[in-house]
Residue frames as a rotation matrix with the C-alpha (Angstrom) as fourth column:
MET 1
-0.928 0.294 0.228 131.08
-0.299 -0.954 0.012 98.45
0.221 -0.057 0.973 85.00
ARG 2
-0.052 0.962 -0.270 127.85
-0.404 0.227 0.886 96.46
0.913 0.155 0.377 84.88
ARG 3
-0.002 0.041 -0.999 128.77
0.685 0.728 0.029 94.53
0.729 -0.684 -0.029 87.95
GLN 4
-0.906 -0.355 -0.231 129.52
0.417 -0.655 -0.630 97.77
0.072 -0.667 0.741 89.80
ALA 5
-0.653 0.736 0.178 126.18
-0.613 -0.652 0.446 99.25
0.444 0.182 0.877 88.73
SER 6
0.112 0.707 -0.699 124.38
-0.043 0.706 0.707 96.06
0.993 -0.049 0.110 89.73
PHE 7
-0.360 -0.363 -0.859 126.08
0.804 0.346 -0.484 96.09
0.473 -0.865 0.167 93.09
ILE 8
-0.997 -0.005 0.082 125.12
-0.029 -0.916 -0.401 99.71
0.077 -0.402 0.912 93.72
VAL 9
-0.308 0.950 -0.044 121.50
-0.637 -0.172 0.751 99.12
0.706 0.259 0.659 92.74
SER 10
0.126 0.374 -0.919 121.25
0.325 0.860 0.395 96.03
0.938 -0.348 -0.014 94.95
ARG 11
-0.671 -0.418 -0.613 122.77
0.719 -0.163 -0.676 97.87
0.183 -0.894 0.409 97.93
ALA 12
-0.898 0.380 0.224 120.37
-0.380 -0.924 0.043 100.79
0.223 -0.047 0.974 97.37
ARG 13
-0.034 0.912 -0.409 117.44
-0.348 0.373 0.860 98.46
0.937 0.172 0.305 97.27
LEU 14
-0.091 -0.092 -0.992 118.58
0.740 0.660 -0.129 96.79
0.666 -0.746 0.008 100.48
TRP 15
-0.928 -0.332 -0.171 119.07
0.365 -0.707 -0.606 100.15
0.080 -0.624 0.777 102.13
LEU 16
-0.683 0.713 0.161 115.63
-0.633 -0.687 0.357 101.30
0.365 0.142 0.920 101.12
GLU 17
-0.072 0.670 -0.739 114.00
0.217 0.733 0.644 98.18
0.973 -0.114 -0.198 102.56
ASN 18
-0.673 -0.122 -0.729 114.73
0.738 -0.165 -0.654 99.81
-0.041 -0.979 0.201 105.95
PRO 19
0.301 0.952 0.063 111.64
0.950 -0.305 0.063 101.86
0.079 0.040 -0.996 106.77
TRP 20
0.506 -0.047 -0.861 113.48
0.445 -0.841 0.307 104.94
-0.739 -0.539 -0.404 108.01
PRO 21
-0.676 -0.702 -0.224 115.80
0.124 -0.408 0.904 105.61
-0.726 0.584 0.363 105.03
PHE 22
-0.576 0.564 0.592 112.77
0.786 0.183 0.591 104.98
0.224 0.805 -0.549 102.79
ALA 23
0.487 0.789 -0.376 110.77
0.857 -0.514 0.033 107.53
-0.167 -0.338 -0.926 104.82
ALA 24
0.016 -0.591 -0.807 113.61
0.226 -0.784 0.578 110.04
-0.974 -0.192 0.121 104.52
LEU 25
-0.888 -0.331 0.319 113.67
0.352 -0.045 0.935 109.59
-0.295 0.943 0.156 100.73
VAL 26
-0.154 0.931 0.331 109.94
0.939 0.033 0.343 109.98
0.308 0.363 -0.879 100.45
GLY 27
0.473 0.318 -0.822 110.00
0.687 -0.717 0.118 113.06
-0.552 -0.620 -0.557 102.66
ALA 28
-0.454 -0.747 -0.485 112.66
0.180 -0.610 0.771 114.63
-0.873 0.263 0.411 100.55
ALA 29
-0.803 0.223 0.552 110.72
0.582 0.094 0.808 114.00
0.128 0.970 -0.205 97.41
LEU 30
0.234 0.966 -0.113 107.59
0.966 -0.217 0.142 115.47
0.112 -0.143 -0.983 98.94
LEU 31
0.257 -0.212 -0.943 109.45
0.415 -0.857 0.306 118.63
-0.873 -0.470 -0.132 100.02
TYR 32
-0.789 -0.614 -0.013 110.98
0.235 -0.322 0.917 119.05
-0.568 0.721 0.398 96.57
VAL 33
-0.533 0.666 0.522 107.65
0.765 0.115 0.634 118.74
0.362 0.737 -0.570 94.75
ALA 34
0.440 0.728 -0.526 105.96
0.883 -0.458 0.106 121.03
-0.164 -0.511 -0.844 97.27
ALA 35
-0.148 -0.612 -0.777 108.69
0.333 -0.771 0.543 123.63
-0.931 -0.179 0.318 96.77
LEU 36
-0.917 -0.158 0.367 108.19
0.385 -0.103 0.917 123.47
-0.107 0.982 0.155 92.97
ALA 37
-0.124 0.968 0.218 104.41
0.899 0.017 0.437 123.86
0.420 0.250 -0.872 93.34
SER 38
0.442 0.270 -0.855 104.65
0.728 -0.666 0.166 126.72
-0.524 -0.696 -0.491 95.84
GLY 39
-0.549 -0.727 -0.413 107.14
0.246 -0.613 0.751 128.52
-0.799 0.310 0.515 93.59
LEU 40
-0.790 0.338 0.512 104.80
0.551 0.024 0.834 128.17
0.270 0.941 -0.205 90.65
ALA 41
0.289 0.939 -0.189 101.83
0.936 -0.235 0.264 129.47
0.203 -0.253 -0.946 92.64
GLU 42
0.153 -0.289 -0.945 103.89
0.501 -0.802 0.327 132.46
-0.852 -0.523 0.022 93.83
ASP 43
-0.852 -0.521 0.052 104.90
0.286 -0.380 0.880 133.25
-0.438 0.765 0.473 90.24
VAL 44
-0.414 0.789 0.454 101.27
0.788 0.061 0.613 133.19
0.456 0.611 -0.647 89.19
LEU 45
0.479 0.579 -0.659 100.24
0.853 -0.483 0.196 135.49
-0.205 -0.657 -0.726 92.02
ASP 46
0.078 -0.582 -0.809 103.07
0.252 -0.774 0.581 137.89
-0.965 -0.249 0.087 91.25
ASN 47
0.926 0.343 -0.155 102.51
-0.065 -0.260 -0.963 137.90
-0.371 0.903 -0.218 87.48
GLU 48
-0.005 -1.000 -0.009 106.03
-0.317 -0.007 0.948 136.57
-0.948 0.007 -0.317 86.78
SER 49
-0.599 -0.381 -0.705 107.34
-0.748 -0.049 0.662 135.27
-0.287 0.923 -0.256 83.44
ILE 50
-0.892 0.288 0.348 105.19
0.325 0.944 0.052 132.15
-0.314 0.159 -0.936 83.53
VAL 51
0.034 0.968 -0.250 102.12
0.339 -0.247 -0.908 134.28
-0.940 -0.054 -0.337 83.22
LEU 52
-0.006 -0.151 -0.988 103.53
-0.779 -0.619 0.099 135.85
-0.626 0.771 -0.114 80.04
ALA 53
-0.936 -0.316 -0.156 104.19
-0.348 0.761 0.547 132.34
-0.054 0.567 -0.822 78.68
ASP 54
-0.501 0.827 0.255 100.57
0.473 0.508 -0.719 131.45
-0.725 -0.240 -0.646 79.59
GLY 55
0.254 0.661 -0.706 99.21
-0.171 -0.688 -0.706 134.26
-0.952 0.300 -0.061 77.56
TRP 56
-0.307 -0.470 -0.828 101.42
-0.894 -0.155 0.419 133.63
-0.326 0.869 -0.372 74.53
LEU 57
-0.969 -0.167 0.181 100.65
-0.118 0.960 0.252 129.92
-0.216 0.223 -0.951 74.47
VAL 58
-0.269 0.950 0.157 96.92
0.440 0.266 -0.858 130.22
-0.857 -0.162 -0.490 74.74
HIS 59
0.337 0.329 -0.882 96.85
-0.539 -0.701 -0.467 132.72
-0.772 0.633 -0.059 71.86
TRP 60
-0.539 -0.633 -0.556 99.21
-0.818 0.236 0.524 130.56
-0.201 0.737 -0.645 69.69
LEU 61
-0.876 0.265 0.403 97.17
0.241 0.964 -0.109 127.38
-0.417 0.002 -0.909 70.25
ALA 62
0.088 0.979 -0.183 93.93
0.207 -0.197 -0.958 129.21
-0.974 0.047 -0.220 69.43
ALA 63
0.242 -0.025 -0.970 95.40
-0.784 -0.594 -0.181 130.40
-0.571 0.804 -0.163 66.12
HIS 64
-0.559 -0.554 -0.617 96.65
-0.814 0.508 0.282 126.95
0.157 0.660 -0.735 65.10
ARG 65
-0.356 0.528 0.771 93.69
-0.324 0.705 -0.631 124.69
-0.877 -0.475 -0.079 66.05
THR 66
-0.806 0.242 -0.541 92.18
-0.491 0.240 0.838 122.34
0.332 0.940 -0.075 63.52
ALA 67
0.264 0.964 0.041 88.77
-0.898 0.230 0.375 120.60
0.352 -0.136 0.926 63.46
VAL 68
0.431 -0.157 -0.889 90.55
0.035 0.987 -0.157 117.22
0.902 0.036 0.431 63.74
GLY 69
-0.660 -0.746 -0.087 92.70
0.179 -0.044 -0.983 118.41
0.729 -0.665 0.163 66.62
ILE 70
-0.486 0.559 0.671 89.71
-0.837 -0.519 -0.174 119.81
0.251 -0.646 0.721 68.47
GLY 71
0.547 0.780 -0.306 87.83
-0.668 0.626 0.401 116.54
0.504 -0.015 0.863 68.17
PHE 72
0.159 -0.596 -0.787 90.77
0.259 0.794 -0.550 114.42
0.953 -0.116 0.280 69.22
PHE 73
-0.780 -0.625 0.035 91.86
0.154 -0.246 -0.957 116.48
0.606 -0.741 0.288 72.19
ASP 74
-0.232 0.788 0.571 88.29
-0.912 -0.381 0.155 117.07
0.340 -0.484 0.806 73.37
ALA 75
0.678 0.433 -0.594 87.90
-0.254 0.897 0.363 113.27
0.690 -0.095 0.718 73.55
VAL 76
-0.201 -0.810 -0.551 91.22
0.493 0.403 -0.771 112.96
0.847 -0.427 0.318 75.41
SER 77
-0.725 -0.058 0.686 90.17
-0.401 -0.774 -0.489 115.69
0.560 -0.630 0.538 77.76
SER 78
0.294 0.951 0.090 87.00
-0.718 0.157 0.678 113.77
0.631 -0.264 0.729 78.67
LEU 79
0.099 -0.323 -0.941 89.15
0.395 0.881 -0.261 111.14
0.913 -0.346 0.215 80.37
GLY 80
-0.855 -0.496 -0.153 89.51
0.348 -0.329 -0.878 113.72
0.385 -0.803 0.454 83.15
ASN 81
-0.249 0.852 0.461 85.81
-0.575 -0.513 0.637 114.42
0.779 -0.107 0.617 83.54
TRP 82
-0.548 -0.049 0.835 84.51
-0.826 0.188 -0.531 113.47
-0.131 -0.981 -0.144 86.94
GLN 83
0.578 0.808 0.117 82.04
-0.768 0.586 -0.256 110.92
-0.275 0.058 0.960 85.50
VAL 84
0.614 -0.453 -0.647 84.79
-0.261 0.657 -0.708 109.00
0.745 0.603 0.285 83.69
VAL 85
-0.409 -0.844 0.347 87.18
-0.598 -0.040 -0.801 109.39
0.690 -0.535 -0.488 86.60
LEU 86
-0.093 0.456 0.885 84.63
-0.949 0.229 -0.218 107.95
-0.302 -0.860 0.411 89.08
ILE 87
0.871 0.430 -0.237 83.97
-0.489 0.797 -0.354 104.92
0.036 0.424 0.905 86.81
VAL 88
0.287 -0.868 -0.405 87.72
-0.185 0.365 -0.913 104.22
0.940 0.337 -0.056 86.31
LEU 89
-0.478 -0.536 0.696 88.47
-0.761 -0.144 -0.633 104.65
0.439 -0.832 -0.339 90.03
ILE 90
0.223 0.642 0.734 85.66
-0.888 0.444 -0.119 102.39
-0.402 -0.625 0.669 91.19
GLY 91
0.907 0.085 -0.412 86.46
-0.312 0.791 -0.526 99.71
0.281 0.606 0.744 88.52
THR 92
0.049 -0.979 -0.196 90.18
-0.306 0.172 -0.936 99.78
0.951 0.106 -0.291 89.41
THR 93
-0.388 -0.158 0.908 89.52
-0.915 -0.057 -0.401 99.61
0.115 -0.986 -0.122 93.12
ILE 94
0.626 0.689 0.365 87.26
-0.704 0.700 -0.115 96.60
-0.335 -0.185 0.924 92.69
PHE 95
0.750 -0.405 -0.523 89.84
-0.213 0.601 -0.770 94.93
0.626 0.689 0.364 90.45
LEU 96
-0.199 -0.977 0.076 92.68
-0.328 -0.007 -0.945 95.45
0.923 -0.213 -0.319 92.93
TRP 97
0.218 0.324 0.921 90.82
-0.885 -0.331 0.326 94.98
0.411 -0.886 0.215 96.20
ASN 98
0.962 0.241 0.126 91.16
-0.272 0.849 0.454 91.24
0.002 -0.471 0.882 96.80
GLN 99
0.655 -0.754 -0.044 94.78
0.707 0.633 -0.316 90.72
0.266 0.175 0.948 95.64
ARG 100
-0.494 -0.845 0.207 96.34
0.739 -0.533 -0.412 94.14
0.458 -0.051 0.887 96.11
ARG 101
0.481 0.826 -0.295 94.35
0.852 -0.362 0.378 96.04
0.205 -0.433 -0.878 98.71
ARG 102
0.037 -0.558 -0.829 97.18
0.557 -0.677 0.481 98.43
-0.830 -0.479 0.286 99.65
ALA 103
-0.864 -0.402 0.305 97.51
0.466 -0.407 0.785 99.48
-0.191 0.821 0.539 96.05
ALA 104
-0.135 0.909 0.394 93.80
0.758 -0.161 0.632 100.13
0.639 0.383 -0.667 95.84
LEU 105
0.595 0.331 -0.733 93.88
0.778 -0.467 0.420 102.14
-0.203 -0.820 -0.535 99.05
ALA 106
-0.390 -0.812 -0.433 96.92
0.541 -0.583 0.606 104.13
-0.745 0.002 0.667 97.81
LEU 107
-0.754 0.180 0.631 95.04
0.567 -0.305 0.765 105.00
0.330 0.935 0.128 94.56
MET 108
0.319 0.948 -0.002 91.97
0.787 -0.264 0.558 106.09
0.528 -0.180 -0.830 96.52
LEU 109
0.373 -0.272 -0.887 94.09
0.698 -0.548 0.462 108.26
-0.611 -0.791 -0.014 98.88
SER 110
-0.701 -0.711 0.054 95.94
0.549 -0.490 0.677 109.85
-0.455 0.504 0.734 96.01
CYS 111
-0.515 0.584 0.627 92.74
0.587 -0.293 0.755 110.76
0.625 0.757 -0.192 94.11
ALA 112
0.499 0.800 -0.334 90.77
0.788 -0.259 0.558 111.93
0.360 -0.541 -0.760 97.15
GLY 113
0.207 -0.522 -0.827 93.58
0.721 -0.490 0.490 113.95
-0.661 -0.698 0.275 98.71
SER 114
-0.786 -0.582 0.210 94.68
0.543 -0.486 0.685 115.60
-0.297 0.652 0.697 95.43
GLU 115
-0.279 0.764 0.582 91.13
0.663 -0.285 0.692 116.52
0.695 0.579 -0.427 94.43
LEU 116
0.582 0.434 -0.688 90.60
0.811 -0.376 0.448 118.12
-0.064 -0.818 -0.571 97.81
VAL 117
-0.255 -0.785 -0.564 93.71
0.561 -0.595 0.575 120.27
-0.787 -0.170 0.593 97.30
VAL 118
-0.807 -0.011 0.590 92.52
0.561 -0.326 0.761 121.22
0.184 0.945 0.269 93.80
PHE 119
0.208 0.973 0.100 89.09
0.824 -0.229 0.518 122.20
0.527 -0.025 -0.850 95.12
PHE 120
0.607 -0.024 -0.795 90.53
0.615 -0.619 0.488 124.52
-0.504 -0.785 -0.361 97.82
GLY 121
-0.488 -0.869 -0.084 93.17
0.584 -0.396 0.709 125.77
-0.649 0.297 0.701 95.38
LYS 122
-0.490 0.423 0.762 90.61
0.714 -0.307 0.629 126.85
0.500 0.852 -0.151 92.84
ALA 123
0.588 0.787 -0.185 88.57
0.728 -0.416 0.545 128.52
0.352 -0.456 -0.818 95.60
GLY 124
0.391 -0.535 -0.749 91.64
0.614 -0.454 0.645 130.24
-0.685 -0.712 0.151 97.09
PHE 125
-0.692 -0.722 0.031 93.24
0.477 -0.423 0.770 131.51
-0.543 0.548 0.637 93.88
GLY 126
0.333 0.920 -0.207 90.01
0.355 -0.326 -0.876 132.20
-0.873 0.219 -0.435 91.97
ARG 127
-0.648 -0.656 -0.387 91.97
-0.125 -0.410 0.904 132.56
-0.751 0.634 0.184 88.76
PRO 128
0.367 0.850 -0.376 89.79
-0.595 -0.096 -0.798 133.20
-0.715 0.517 0.471 85.69
ARG 129
0.322 -0.195 0.926 89.85
0.577 0.816 -0.029 130.81
-0.750 0.544 0.376 82.75
PRO 130
-0.808 -0.578 0.114 91.37
0.419 -0.428 0.801 131.84
-0.414 0.694 0.588 79.43
PRO 131
-0.565 0.599 -0.567 89.14
-0.612 -0.765 -0.199 134.22
-0.553 0.234 0.799 77.50
ALA 132
0.144 0.753 0.642 86.02
-0.019 0.650 -0.759 132.54
-0.989 0.098 0.108 76.06
ILE 133
0.756 0.136 -0.641 86.89
-0.582 -0.308 -0.752 133.72
-0.300 0.942 -0.153 72.56
LEU 134
-0.149 -0.904 -0.400 90.08
-0.960 0.229 -0.160 131.63
0.236 0.360 -0.903 72.68
ALA 135
-0.693 -0.028 0.720 88.36
-0.458 0.789 -0.410 128.52
-0.557 -0.614 -0.559 74.04
VAL 136
-0.610 0.555 -0.567 86.23
-0.464 0.330 0.822 125.79
0.643 0.764 0.056 72.49
VAL 137
-0.209 0.564 -0.799 84.72
0.711 0.648 0.272 124.72
0.671 -0.511 -0.537 75.83
THR 138
0.064 0.287 0.956 82.92
-0.442 -0.850 0.285 126.60
0.895 -0.441 0.072 78.59
GLU 139
-0.300 -0.223 -0.928 84.11
0.691 0.620 -0.372 125.87
0.658 -0.752 -0.032 82.12
LEU 140
0.575 0.676 0.461 82.38
0.120 -0.627 0.770 127.41
0.809 -0.387 -0.442 85.17
ASP 141
0.856 -0.248 -0.454 84.95
0.466 -0.010 0.885 126.89
-0.224 -0.969 0.107 87.94
ALA 142
0.693 -0.636 -0.340 88.27
-0.517 -0.766 0.381 128.58
-0.503 -0.088 -0.860 88.48
SER 143
0.776 -0.360 -0.518 91.36
-0.428 0.303 -0.852 127.80
0.464 0.882 0.081 86.40
PHE 144
-0.151 -0.986 -0.074 94.27
-0.468 0.138 -0.873 127.24
0.871 -0.097 -0.482 88.86
PRO 145
-0.639 -0.767 -0.062 95.26
-0.557 0.406 0.725 124.44
-0.531 0.497 -0.686 89.39
SER 146
-0.224 0.516 -0.827 93.92
-0.865 0.286 0.413 122.07
0.450 0.807 0.382 86.65
GLY 147
0.178 0.406 0.896 91.82
-0.760 0.635 -0.137 119.24
-0.625 -0.657 0.422 88.03
HIS 148
0.958 0.164 -0.235 92.22
-0.284 0.658 -0.698 117.26
0.040 0.735 0.677 84.81
ALA 149
0.197 -0.970 -0.142 96.04
-0.511 0.022 -0.859 117.53
0.837 0.242 -0.491 84.97
ASN 150
-0.255 -0.240 0.937 95.93
-0.964 0.136 -0.227 116.52
-0.072 -0.961 -0.266 88.61
ILE 151
0.495 0.563 0.662 93.85
-0.582 0.780 -0.228 113.40
-0.644 -0.272 0.714 88.01
SER 152
0.812 -0.250 -0.528 95.96
-0.416 0.388 -0.823 112.41
0.410 0.887 0.211 85.04
VAL 153
-0.323 -0.946 -0.025 98.76
-0.550 0.209 -0.808 111.81
0.770 -0.248 -0.588 87.51
ALA 154
-0.498 0.136 0.857 96.88
-0.848 0.131 -0.513 110.86
-0.182 -0.982 0.050 90.72
LEU 155
0.459 0.710 0.534 94.73
-0.505 0.703 -0.501 108.26
-0.731 -0.040 0.681 88.97
TYR 156
0.971 0.049 -0.233 96.08
-0.228 0.470 -0.853 107.32
0.068 0.882 0.467 85.55
ALA 157
0.194 -0.969 -0.151 99.82
-0.606 0.003 -0.795 107.62
0.771 0.246 -0.587 86.02
LEU 158
-0.371 -0.284 0.884 99.70
-0.912 0.290 -0.290 106.07
-0.174 -0.914 -0.367 89.48
GLY 159
0.567 0.688 0.453 97.37
-0.563 0.725 -0.396 103.36
-0.601 -0.030 0.798 88.29
PHE 160
0.836 -0.330 -0.438 99.62
-0.275 0.440 -0.855 102.38
0.475 0.835 0.277 85.38
TYR 161
-0.149 -0.950 0.276 102.61
-0.783 -0.057 -0.620 102.44
0.604 -0.308 -0.735 87.76
LEU 162
-0.056 0.271 0.961 100.80
-0.855 0.484 -0.187 100.06
-0.516 -0.832 0.205 90.08
LEU 163
0.927 0.374 -0.015 100.13
-0.301 0.722 -0.622 97.76
-0.222 0.582 0.783 87.13
PHE 164
0.412 -0.867 -0.278 103.84
-0.534 0.017 -0.845 97.99
0.738 0.497 -0.456 86.29
ARG 165
-0.397 -0.609 0.687 104.76
-0.911 0.171 -0.374 96.77
0.110 -0.774 -0.623 89.76
ALA 166
0.150 0.574 0.805 102.21
-0.616 0.691 -0.378 93.95
-0.773 -0.439 0.457 89.62
THR 167
0.927 0.234 -0.294 103.32
-0.371 0.440 -0.818 92.65
-0.062 0.867 0.494 86.20
ARG 168
0.318 -0.846 0.428 106.22
0.019 0.457 0.889 90.30
-0.948 -0.275 0.162 85.42
SER 169
0.489 -0.092 0.867 106.17
0.849 0.278 -0.449 90.41
-0.200 0.956 0.214 81.62
PRO 170
-0.482 -0.783 -0.393 108.93
0.606 -0.622 0.496 92.81
-0.633 0.001 0.774 80.38
ARG 171
-0.742 0.231 0.629 106.79
0.530 -0.373 0.762 93.91
0.410 0.899 0.155 77.47
LEU 172
0.346 0.938 -0.008 103.77
0.692 -0.250 0.677 94.72
0.633 -0.240 -0.736 79.62
ARG 173
0.290 -0.284 -0.914 105.91
0.794 -0.462 0.395 96.50
-0.534 -0.840 0.092 82.22
ALA 174
-0.829 -0.558 0.044 107.34
0.480 -0.668 0.568 98.71
-0.288 0.492 0.822 79.40
LEU 175
-0.402 0.747 0.530 103.78
0.547 -0.269 0.793 99.36
0.735 0.608 -0.300 78.15
TRP 176
0.538 0.626 -0.564 102.54
0.827 -0.263 0.497 100.41
0.163 -0.734 -0.659 81.60
LEU 177
-0.138 -0.661 -0.738 105.47
0.711 -0.585 0.390 102.75
-0.689 -0.471 0.551 82.06
VAL 178
-0.881 -0.148 0.449 104.89
0.453 -0.538 0.711 104.38
0.136 0.830 0.541 78.63
LEU 179
-0.035 0.964 0.264 101.21
0.602 -0.190 0.776 104.83
0.798 0.186 -0.573 79.38
ALA 180
0.371 0.085 -0.925 102.03
0.899 -0.281 0.335 106.25
-0.231 -0.956 -0.181 82.81
ALA 181
-0.613 -0.628 -0.480 104.02
0.428 -0.774 0.466 109.00
-0.664 0.081 0.743 81.07
LEU 182
-0.873 0.174 0.455 101.73
0.414 -0.229 0.881 109.39
0.258 0.958 0.128 78.08
PHE 183
0.076 0.990 -0.119 98.36
0.928 -0.026 0.372 109.89
0.365 -0.138 -0.921 79.77
PRO 184
0.243 0.027 -0.970 99.38
0.658 -0.739 0.144 112.96
-0.712 -0.673 -0.198 81.83
LEU 185
-0.777 -0.569 -0.270 101.06
0.180 -0.612 0.770 114.53
-0.603 0.550 0.578 78.76
LEU 186
-0.765 0.505 0.400 98.10
0.491 0.055 0.869 113.95
0.417 0.861 -0.290 76.53
ILE 187
0.249 0.897 -0.364 95.43
0.942 -0.138 0.306 115.02
0.225 -0.419 -0.880 79.07
GLY 188
0.004 -0.334 -0.943 97.48
0.585 -0.764 0.273 118.05
-0.811 -0.552 0.192 80.12
PHE 189
-0.918 -0.387 -0.087 98.05
0.150 -0.543 0.826 119.18
-0.367 0.745 0.557 76.59
SER 190
-0.453 0.822 0.345 94.41
0.793 0.195 0.577 118.61
0.407 0.535 -0.741 75.70
ARG 191
0.332 0.571 -0.751 93.40
0.871 -0.490 0.012 121.16
-0.361 -0.658 -0.660 78.30
LEU 192
-0.356 -0.557 -0.750 95.73
0.141 -0.826 0.546 123.65
-0.924 0.088 0.373 76.71
TYR 193
-0.925 -0.051 0.376 94.66
0.370 0.104 0.923 122.82
-0.086 0.993 -0.078 73.14
ILE 194
-0.190 0.952 0.239 90.96
0.852 0.039 0.522 123.38
0.488 0.303 -0.819 73.75
GLY 195
-0.407 -0.079 0.910 91.57
-0.033 -0.994 -0.101 126.57
0.913 -0.072 0.402 75.68
ALA 196
0.634 0.689 -0.351 90.35
0.308 0.192 0.932 125.30
0.709 -0.699 -0.091 79.08
HIS 197
0.810 -0.386 -0.442 93.56
0.463 -0.042 0.885 126.11
-0.360 -0.921 0.145 80.95
TYR 198
0.675 -0.737 -0.041 96.85
-0.706 -0.628 -0.328 128.05
0.216 0.250 -0.944 81.02
LEU 199
0.196 -0.729 -0.655 100.17
-0.075 0.655 -0.752 126.23
0.978 0.196 0.074 81.04
SER 200
-0.703 -0.492 0.513 100.79
-0.513 -0.147 -0.845 127.14
0.492 -0.858 -0.149 84.72
ASP 201
0.202 0.859 0.471 97.42
-0.976 0.214 0.030 125.58
-0.075 -0.466 0.882 85.62
VAL 202
0.797 0.036 -0.603 98.45
-0.261 0.921 -0.290 122.27
0.545 0.388 0.743 84.06
LEU 203
-0.209 -0.964 -0.162 101.88
-0.090 0.184 -0.979 122.36
0.974 -0.190 -0.126 85.66
ALA 204
-0.548 0.105 0.830 100.30
-0.819 -0.268 -0.507 123.02
0.169 -0.958 0.233 89.06
GLY 205
0.555 0.830 0.056 97.84
-0.832 0.553 0.054 120.18
0.014 -0.077 0.997 88.55
TRP 206
0.498 -0.508 -0.703 100.59
-0.042 0.796 -0.604 117.77
0.866 0.330 0.375 87.66
SER 207
-0.545 -0.776 0.318 102.49
-0.357 -0.128 -0.925 118.85
0.758 -0.618 -0.207 90.79
VAL 208
-0.130 0.583 0.802 99.54
-0.990 -0.034 -0.136 118.25
-0.052 -0.812 0.582 93.10
GLY 209
0.813 0.466 -0.348 98.88
-0.525 0.846 -0.094 114.83
0.250 0.259 0.933 91.56
LEU 210
0.165 -0.856 -0.489 102.54
-0.025 0.492 -0.870 113.89
0.986 0.155 0.060 91.86
TRP 211
-0.552 -0.359 0.753 102.78
-0.692 -0.307 -0.653 115.02
0.466 -0.881 -0.079 95.48
TRP 212
0.208 0.716 0.666 99.80
-0.941 0.332 -0.062 112.92
-0.266 -0.614 0.743 96.53
SER 213
0.787 -0.014 -0.617 100.91
-0.291 0.873 -0.391 109.94
0.545 0.487 0.683 94.48
ILE 214
-0.259 -0.953 -0.156 104.29
-0.183 0.208 -0.961 110.01
0.948 -0.220 -0.229 96.25
LEU 215
-0.455 0.154 0.877 102.60
-0.881 -0.220 -0.419 110.40
0.128 -0.963 0.236 99.61
ALA 216
0.586 0.796 0.149 100.22
-0.807 0.590 0.021 107.49
-0.071 -0.133 0.989 99.01
LEU 217
0.612 -0.466 -0.639 102.95
-0.054 0.781 -0.622 105.17
0.789 0.415 0.453 97.74
GLY 218
-0.395 -0.868 0.299 105.31
-0.310 -0.181 -0.933 106.29
0.865 -0.462 -0.198 100.55
ALA 219
-0.133 0.417 0.899 102.81
-0.990 -0.098 -0.101 105.84
0.046 -0.904 0.426 103.36
PHE 220
0.868 0.483 0.118 101.85
-0.488 0.873 0.011 102.27
-0.097 -0.067 0.993 102.42
GLY 221
0.448 -0.802 -0.395 105.46
-0.013 0.437 -0.900 101.48
0.894 0.408 0.185 101.50
PHE 222
-0.420 -0.558 0.715 106.56
-0.678 -0.331 -0.657 102.62
0.604 -0.761 -0.239 104.98
VAL 223
0.337 0.674 0.658 103.86
-0.924 0.371 0.094 100.53
-0.181 -0.639 0.747 106.67
ARG 224
0.918 0.052 -0.393 104.90
-0.193 0.924 -0.330 97.45
0.346 0.378 0.859 104.75
ARG 225
0.039 -0.992 -0.124 108.61
-0.037 0.122 -0.992 97.89
0.999 0.043 -0.032 105.58
ARG 226
-0.328 -0.142 0.934 107.85
-0.881 -0.312 -0.357 98.64
0.342 -0.939 -0.023 109.20
ARG 227
0.655 0.632 0.415 105.79
-0.730 0.671 0.129 95.48
-0.197 -0.388 0.901 109.59
ALA 228
0.761 -0.444 -0.473 108.44
0.022 0.747 -0.665 93.43
0.648 0.495 0.578 107.79
THR 229
-0.262 -0.914 0.309 111.15
-0.325 -0.218 -0.920 94.81
0.909 -0.341 -0.240 110.10
GLN 230
-0.104 0.283 0.953 109.10
-0.995 -0.027 -0.101 94.14
-0.003 -0.959 0.284 113.24
SER 231
0.901 0.424 -0.091 108.34
-0.430 0.901 -0.058 90.60
0.058 0.092 0.994 112.00
GLN 232
0.407 -0.825 -0.391 112.04
0.041 0.444 -0.895 89.93
0.912 0.348 0.215 111.45
THR 233
-0.390 -0.536 0.749 112.90
-0.659 -0.406 -0.633 91.32
0.643 -0.740 -0.195 114.88
ALA 234
0.298 0.612 0.733 110.28
-0.936 0.339 0.097 89.15
-0.189 -0.714 0.674 116.55
ASP 235
0.904 -0.004 -0.428 111.50
-0.178 0.906 -0.383 86.12
0.390 0.422 0.818 114.65
LEU 236
-0.034 -0.998 -0.047 115.12
-0.140 0.051 -0.989 86.70
0.990 -0.027 -0.142 115.76
ARG 237
-0.387 -0.107 0.916 114.05
-0.880 -0.253 -0.401 87.12
0.275 -0.961 0.004 119.38
SER 238
0.600 0.689 0.407 112.06
-0.778 0.621 0.094 83.91
-0.188 -0.373 0.909 119.32
ARG 239
0.471 -0.435 -0.767 114.84
-0.370 0.692 -0.619 81.75
0.801 0.576 0.165 117.97
PRO 240
-0.637 -0.738 0.223 116.79
-0.540 0.220 -0.813 81.36
0.551 -0.638 -0.538 121.28
ASN 241
-0.235 0.644 0.728 113.60
-0.875 0.186 -0.447 80.26
-0.423 -0.742 0.520 122.98
ILE 242
0.744 0.450 -0.495 113.00
-0.649 0.664 -0.372 77.67
0.162 0.597 0.786 120.28
ALA 243
-0.014 -0.851 -0.525 116.53
-0.418 0.482 -0.770 76.33
0.908 0.208 -0.362 120.72
LYS 244
-0.672 -0.196 0.714 115.96
-0.739 0.115 -0.664 75.89
0.048 -0.974 -0.222 124.44
C-alpha cells in the first residue's frame, strides 16, 4: 500500500513538473476560490443565512468577552495593522532577496494584489462595521472584506509556507506548517472577538488572501517550470551537434 501511494505521489510530482498541467491545476484552484468568494459576497448582498450568523455571533462574542481575552486578542489583531505588516513585509523581503528572490517577489505580489482587492471591495460594498456598542475598537473604514484576515493569509500564511519549502529539518517544516495555519485562525478570530468584523468579512478576507497566494505561487512556479523545460529541450537539441 505504501509503495503504491509513493508511486502515485512520485508520478503526480513528475506530471506537475510540466508547466501546462501545473498551470491547469493552479487555474482550477483559482476558479474554485473565486467561486467561493463570489458566492459569499452574493449572500451578504442578498442578506442570506450568513448574515443571520454574522449578527448572532457578534452578539454572542460581545456577551462573553473577558478583560484577559480582550487584551490578548487585541494584541493578536495588531499583527494585521498596516505598520506591523509593512515592517514584516520589508524585513522578509530583504531576508529572502539574495537567496530566494522569486519567493520574495511572490510575497510582495500576494500582499500588494490582495490589499488592492480589499481596498476596492470595501469601497464597493460599503458595509458598516458591527455596532459600536458591541465593539471594543473603533474602525473608520468599511467592514467587508476584512483586511486583517486577508493579510493573515497573503503575508503570514504564505510567508510560513515559503519557509517550509526552504527548510530541510522535519521539525522546523512541521513548525512552519502549524504557524501557517495558526496565524490566519488567530488573527481572523481576533477581529471577531473585539467586534471589528462580522464572520463573513473574515471569510471573505481569507478568500482574497488565499486567491492571491495561489496566483503568486502559481505564476512564479509556472515560470520556473517553463524555463526548466526550455532548458532541457535546448540541451537535447544540442547533443547531436556535440556528437558530431
